[in-house]
N, C-alpha and C positions, 0 to 999 in steps of 0.2 A: 772872241766871238761867244755871246751869251748863250745859255741854254735855249731861250725862245729864237734866237737866231738860228741856232742848229737845227732845231724842229722844223721851222720854216726852209731852211736850205734843205734839209731830207725831202721835205714834202715837194719842193720845187724839182729836185732830182726824180722824183717818182712820176710826178705828173709831166715833165719834160719828156721821160720814157715814153709813157703812155701816149702822149701826142705824138711823137715820131713815130712809135710802133704802129698805131693805128693808121695814121697818116700814111705810112709807106702801104699798109695793108690794103687801103682803100684803093690806091692806084695800082698795087700788084697783090691782089687777092691770092691766096693760098689756093691751089687746086684741091678738089675734093677726091679721096680715093675713090668714092662711090660712082663718081663721074667717068672713071676708067675701069673700074673692077666692079661689075654687078654681083654682088656676094650672093643674091639668090639663084643666080644662072646655074651654078653647079652644086647648089645645095643638095645633099644626099644623092650624089652621082659617085660611084665607086668604079674607079679605072683599073683594071688589073693586068693590062698588056701595054706595052710599049707602042704597038701600032695604034690601039684605041685611043691612046693619050695623043699621041701625033696628029691623029685624025679631029680630034677637038680642038687642037691648037695649044696643046700644053708641052711640057718638057719632061721627059722621063728621067728619073735618078735611079739607076740600078743599085740593088743591094744584096749582098750574099746571104741570106739567112737560111737557117733549118727551121722548116714549119713542121708542126706535130700533126696538123690536118691538113686537107686540101680544101680550096684551091690555096695556093701558096704564091702569091705574086712576089717576084723576084726584084721589087723595086717600088717606087711610087710615083704618082703623076702630080706635077704642079700644074694643074689648068690656068692657074692666074698669072703664070710668068710672063706670057706676052703683055697683058695689062699693067703687070707691075713694072715692066720695062718701059712703057710708054708713060705712066705716072711719074716715075723716077726721071725720065728724060724731062717733062715737064717741069718739075721740082727743082732740076737743076738749073733750068733757064731762068725760073723765078729767082731763086737763089742768087744767081749772078746778077740779075736786074737789081733786087735788093741790095746786095753788097755794093755796087756802083752808085746807088743812090744814098744810102746810110753812111757809108765811109767819108764822102765830102761833106755830108749834111752833119755827120758828127762833129768833124773838125771845125766847120762853121759855127756850130753852137758852143763849142769850148772857146773859140776866138770871140764870140758874141759875149759869153759870160765873162771873159777875161777883160776884154776892152771896153765893152759899152757899159755894163751896170756897175756903178760905183758902191751900190749897196752891197756889202759883203755877203750877206747870206742869200740875196738874189744871183749875184755872179757865181759863187761858189756852187748853188744848187743848179744853175744853167750849165756850167760845167761839168757837173757831175752827169746831167742829163745828157750831155753831148758825149761823155765816155759811155754810158750805157747803150747810146745810139751805136757807137762804135763797135760796142760788144754784140749788139743784136745783129749789126749788117755782117760783121765778118763771122760770126757764129753761124749765121745762115748758109754761107758760102764754104766755110773750113772743110766739111765733110767732103765736098765735092773737088777741092783743089789739091795740087802737087804740094811737096813740102818746099820748093823753090819759090812758090807763089806766096806761100803762106810767109816764107823768110822775108821776102821783098815787100810784101805787104806791111809787116811787123816793122821792118826797118824803116821804110817811108813814113809811117806812122809815128814812129819813135823821133826821128829827125824833125818833123813837122812839129810835134808838141814840144820838143826840147827849143826848137825856134821860138815858137810862141811864148814859152815860160821865160826865156832870155830877153825876148823883144818887150813883153809886158812887165818884168822886172826892171829893166832899165829904164823905161817910160816911167814907171812909178818912182823910182829912184830920183830921176831928173825932176819930176814935178813936187817930190818932198823936199828937195833941195831948194826950190825956188820959193817956198813958203817962209 
């Protein structure tokens, strides 16, 4: 592959990733933190007791500290605890949805690049974009998944890609031998 084709291939990789990333985000928009946690609601609010914290819907984190002057609160209140939980729950569902769309889409894009496009720079670029799509989809769900799920996902992806590589290379060798 010459330098021009290499540059074209890299550009195709980047644009394929952009297309899949923005396409997925169009159907599964990322939730906005501000929609769940109103940052101005508790601005300049000082909560000094566990009871007041609970009354305001927060969670109290106790601390054993020695104070030089009074008042001396023995902890701090996270007034955003509840809304953070709600936001993280929505984020987790979105990440799972993105994962279940991006994983097969990435494999499909890799297969498309391997089997459909005969021009090497285009095929390699599309395949690289498929790899980027796999990384995006897996990366979105990775923090929320268990190790056994990560293992299974990685193993299945590896097996599928090895199968694609063998199938593609066998097809290429058979076609090469016919010429």
